[in-house]
TIZASE-394700 format. One line per field, with one value per residue (C-alpha): residue number from 1; residue in one letter; x, y, z. Coordinates in steps of 0.05 Angstrom, whole numbers. Layout:
BEGIN
seq = (NUM / ...)
type = (a / ...)
east = (X / ...)
north = (Y / ...)
up = (Z / ...)
END
This chain:
BEGIN
seq = (1 / 2 / 3 / 4 / 5 / 6 / 7 / 8 / 9 / 10 / 11 / 12 / 13 / 14 / 15 / 16 / 17 / 18 / 19 / 20 / 21 / 22 / 23 / 24 / 25 / 26 / 27 / 28 / 29 / 30 / 31 / 32 / 33 / 34 / 35 / 36 / 37 / 38 / 39 / 40 / 41 / 42 / 43 / 44 / 45 / 46 / 47 / 48 / 49 / 50 / 51 / 52 / 53 / 54 / 55 / 56 / 57 / 58 / 59 / 60 / 61 / 62 / 63 / 64 / 65 / 66 / 67 / 68 / 69 / 70 / 71 / 72 / 73 / 74 / 75 / 76 / 77 / 78 / 79 / 80 / 81 / 82 / 83 / 84 / 85 / 86 / 87 / 88 / 89 / 90 / 91 / 92 / 93 / 94 / 95 / 96 / 97 / 98 / 99 / 100 / 101 / 102 / 103 / 104 / 105 / 106 / 107 / 108 / 109 / 110 / 111 / 112 / 113 / 114 / 115 / 116 / 117 / 118 / 119 / 120 / 121 / 122 / 123 / 124 / 125 / 126 / 127 / 128 / 129 / 130 / 131 / 132 / 133 / 134 / 135 / 136 / 137 / 138 / 139 / 140 / 141 / 142 / 143 / 144 / 145 / 146 / 147 / 148 / 149 / 150 / 151 / 152 / 153 / 154 / 155 / 156 / 157 / 158 / 159 / 160 / 161 / 162 / 163 / 164 / 165 / 166 / 167 / 168 / 169 / 170 / 171 / 172 / 173 / 174 / 175 / 176 / 177 / 178 / 179 / 180 / 181 / 182 / 183 / 184 / 185 / 186 / 187 / 188 / 189 / 190 / 191 / 192 / 193 / 194 / 195 / 196 / 197 / 198 / 199 / 200 / 201 / 202 / 203 / 204 / 205 / 206 / 207 / 208 / 209 / 210 / 211 / 212 / 213 / 214 / 215 / 216 / 217 / 218 / 219 / 220 / 221 / 222 / 223 / 224 / 225 / 226 / 227 / 228 / 229 / 230 / 231 / 232 / 233 / 234 / 235 / 236 / 237 / 238 / 239 / 240 / 241 / 242 / 243 / 244 / 245 / 246 / 247 / 248 / 249 / 250 / 251 / 252 / 253 / 254 / 255 / 256 / 257 / 258 / 259 / 260 / 261 / 262 / 263 / 264 / 265 / 266)
type = (m / i / k / l / g / r / k / y / a / w / r / k / g / n / r / r / v / v / v / p / f / p / e / v / i / s / d / d / m / k / a / t / s / l / d / k / v / t / v / v / g / y / h / t / d / d / v / f / y / t / n / e / a / r / r / m / m / v / s / a / n / r / l / g / i / d / v / k / i / t / v / i / p / n / k / g / g / w / e / a / n / t / s / f / k / a / a / y / l / q / q / e / r / d / l / v / s / g / p / m / l / y / v / d / v / d / a / v / f / h / r / s / p / l / k / f / l / s / r / l / d / c / d / i / a / v / y / y / d / l / g / d / g / h / l / v / s / a / t / l / f / l / q / d / t / v / a / v / r / d / l / l / a / e / w / n / r / q / c / k / a / h / p / e / i / w / d / q / q / v / l / q / s / i / i / e / k / d / q / i / a / a / q / p / r / y / k / v / y / q / l / p / v / g / f / c / w / i / f / d / r / e / d / n / l / r / a / r / q / q / k / v / y / i / e / q / l / q / a / g / r / i / v / s / e / e / l / r / s / k / g / k / w / l / t / i / r / k / s / k / v / q / r / r / i / d / r / i / n / e / i / e / l / i / l / f / h / h / e / k / c / f / g / s / n / r)
east = (-178 / -261 / -277 / -318 / -370 / -389 / -442 / -405 / -331 / -373 / -401 / -439 / -381 / -335 / -391 / -403 / -333 / -330 / -325 / -351 / -294 / -302 / -331 / -336 / -277 / -293 / -237 / -227 / -200 / -142 / -78 / -52 / 21 / 21 / 21 / 90 / 98 / 132 / 94 / 134 / 137 / 174 / 155 / 194 / 193 / 140 / 70 / 35 / 69 / 79 / -6 / -17 / 35 / -3 / -79 / -54 / -9 / -87 / -123 / -64 / -58 / -136 / -128 / -62 / -20 / 46 / 81 / 155 / 167 / 225 / 215 / 280 / 291 / 264 / 301 / 290 / 216 / 153 / 186 / 243 / 222 / 180 / 243 / 279 / 233 / 283 / 341 / 302 / 276 / 343 / 359 / 293 / 301 / 366 / 343 / 275 / 276 / 231 / 158 / 161 / 99 / 115 / 55 / 51 / 41 / -27 / -65 / -103 / -114 / -194 / -170 / -100 / -72 / -20 / -55 / -72 / 3 / 32 / 5 / 41 / 92 / 136 / 192 / 147 / 78 / 48 / -7 / -21 / -68 / -138 / -147 / -79 / -43 / 12 / 44 / 30 / 89 / 50 / 37 / 87 / 106 / 170 / 199 / 257 / 294 / 368 / 323 / 281 / 361 / 381 / 318 / 314 / 387 / 376 / 326 / 359 / 415 / 372 / 332 / 386 / 419 / 351 / 317 / 272 / 234 / 180 / 197 / 141 / 157 / 237 / 207 / 160 / 209 / 245 / 203 / 175 / 246 / 261 / 199 / 200 / 274 / 279 / 287 / 263 / 298 / 248 / 173 / 124 / 45 / 0 / -45 / -116 / -148 / -168 / -95 / -85 / -163 / -157 / -222 / -252 / -219 / -288 / -227 / -238 / -316 / -274 / -262 / -309 / -333 / -274 / -247 / -217 / -151 / -114 / -143 / -99 / -116 / -73 / -30 / 0 / -67 / -51 / 16 / 3 / -51 / 2 / 47 / -10 / -38 / 27 / 37 / -32 / -89 / -144 / -151 / -219 / -200 / -205 / -256 / -208 / -177 / -247 / -260 / -197 / -213 / -290 / -263 / -216 / -263 / -306 / -244 / -217 / -299 / -287 / -220 / -208 / -282 / -299 / -259 / -224 / -153 / -96 / -82 / -143 / -140 / -178)
north = (151 / 164 / 111 / 137 / 97 / 72 / 136 / 179 / 156 / 149 / 206 / 187 / 211 / 155 / 104 / 109 / 106 / 26 / -24 / -97 / -132 / -205 / -269 / -313 / -322 / -333 / -364 / -291 / -261 / -304 / -311 / -365 / -389 / -351 / -280 / -276 / -213 / -222 / -191 / -167 / -127 / -117 / -96 / -100 / -150 / -127 / -150 / -98 / -87 / -168 / -176 / -124 / -177 / -234 / -204 / -181 / -260 / -292 / -243 / -258 / -334 / -346 / -316 / -356 / -300 / -307 / -252 / -238 / -215 / -184 / -177 / -119 / -84 / -16 / 38 / 86 / 115 / 105 / 150 / 114 / 47 / 78 / 126 / 44 / 32 / 49 / 15 / -45 / -45 / -25 / -91 / -122 / -105 / -137 / -201 / -216 / -236 / -206 / -160 / -131 / -107 / -71 / -69 / -45 / -97 / -51 / -67 / -133 / -158 / -146 / -187 / -206 / -146 / -189 / -211 / -126 / -107 / -162 / -128 / -56 / -25 / 21 / 18 / 39 / 46 / 87 / 119 / 184 / 209 / 239 / 293 / 337 / 292 / 268 / 203 / 150 / 96 / 42 / 23 / 3 / -35 / -43 / -66 / -108 / -57 / -17 / 48 / 22 / -1 / 76 / 99 / 63 / 82 / 147 / 146 / 110 / 156 / 224 / 186 / 177 / 256 / 287 / 245 / 299 / 284 / 232 / 178 / 181 / 248 / 248 / 192 / 239 / 292 / 253 / 236 / 301 / 329 / 271 / 282 / 341 / 330 / 325 / 258 / 217 / 163 / 124 / 118 / 118 / 95 / 115 / 67 / 70 / 93 / 14 / -3 / 38 / 48 / 87 / 63 / 117 / 169 / 204 / 237 / 161 / 175 / 231 / 160 / 121 / 59 / -1 / -57 / -54 / -96 / -68 / -39 / 5 / 5 / 59 / 35 / 98 / 127 / 72 / 109 / 174 / 168 / 132 / 200 / 237 / 208 / 190 / 220 / 252 / 219 / 233 / 231 / 222 / 171 / 207 / 191 / 154 / 115 / 93 / 83 / 35 / -7 / -19 / -41 / -76 / -123 / -119 / -158 / -212 / -227 / -253 / -262 / -308 / -337 / -297 / -326 / -269 / -258 / -221 / -180 / -131 / -62 / -50)
up = (510 / 490 / 432 / 377 / 352 / 283 / 279 / 298 / 249 / 183 / 141 / 81 / 41 / 66 / 68 / -7 / -12 / 20 / -29 / -6 / 12 / -32 / 9 / -53 / -100 / -179 / -219 / -264 / -203 / -187 / -208 / -266 / -277 / -341 / -297 / -287 / -237 / -163 / -115 / -58 / 20 / 73 / 147 / 207 / 278 / 312 / 333 / 297 / 231 / 234 / 249 / 177 / 150 / 163 / 138 / 76 / 59 / 72 / 31 / -23 / -18 / -29 / -97 / -116 / -103 / -81 / -33 / -20 / 50 / 84 / 160 / 176 / 248 / 262 / 234 / 298 / 279 / 225 / 182 / 185 / 169 / 113 / 86 / 70 / 19 / -28 / -2 / 0 / -73 / -105 / -65 / -82 / -152 / -164 / -127 / -170 / -239 / -289 / -264 / -190 / -156 / -77 / -32 / 28 / 90 / 109 / 46 / 29 / -44 / -73 / -133 / -175 / -197 / -230 / -302 / -312 / -293 / -335 / -403 / -387 / -424 / -378 / -337 / -274 / -250 / -198 / -173 / -159 / -109 / -146 / -89 / -90 / -148 / -98 / -122 / -70 / -62 / -28 / -87 / -150 / -203 / -222 / -293 / -297 / -330 / -327 / -326 / -259 / -237 / -243 / -215 / -148 / -141 / -145 / -103 / -52 / -44 / -48 / 8 / 46 / 32 / 56 / 110 / 123 / 74 / 53 / 10 / -43 / -46 / -58 / -118 / -149 / -151 / -184 / -236 / -242 / -263 / -317 / -343 / -366 / -391 / -465 / -466 / -407 / -379 / -353 / -385 / -332 / -335 / -278 / -243 / -234 / -160 / -158 / -143 / -83 / -66 / 12 / 35 / 60 / 16 / -16 / -75 / -97 / -121 / -172 / -217 / -262 / -228 / -228 / -203 / -138 / -137 / -77 / -16 / 27 / 108 / 125 / 193 / 203 / 225 / 279 / 293 / 296 / 338 / 379 / 379 / 380 / 456 / 492 / 554 / 549 / 611 / 566 / 491 / 441 / 384 / 309 / 263 / 213 / 274 / 278 / 218 / 201 / 260 / 235 / 161 / 195 / 229 / 169 / 129 / 184 / 198 / 117 / 120 / 189 / 184 / 243 / 283 / 339 / 302 / 332 / 272 / 295 / 317 / 371)
END
């Protein structure tokens, strides 16, 4: 594979989006005992996603955030593993009491989002992409309500019935149909982009300047790259993959104090 250098992978727009990862943590950035929100996530039992989860856990721990991680067997591929999210969250909602925040493990925390979330009056809080408006299921806030349990059950049912459709598309369809009903069942809050900040997404610049709580690092780019290059003797690494590698290196230098870390994708 031909690898790109930084100067070829980054456009000015991408660089403008990047928010410095905090080197110093102040008290106002940390979680407190009053923030009664449980953070959950899952990943497959392989080296790649174990490393993604480790990075996320370290970023959470330094903010005083406890994360309940579940390791699952590989379901047969990236699509099947992501579609399992509905079933996983339905199970977790029955196991966890109180408000629950789900975050994909290929993310890092800049500051604790728990105080903000604990004040929300909703059943579910989701983020919609600022570019095309699609729901992004990488960050989901779920209250401990009957409505949420009904929503998760329907999401899981439809994901099983339509495995060819991306899980977040299924969830978006369910919510949209509910919200146009005469009497919607689900109280929905739209999260600001700082709860699902994709580190190089130029559409983020459409939002007003705000705090970044959770940065998504897009592990799917690596998965797609591996599938694209499989069986080929020569390929050129995509710019967005190189940007991910560069960004992870920057973050891990801070998180792991300049140690060589097994969680980077070099």
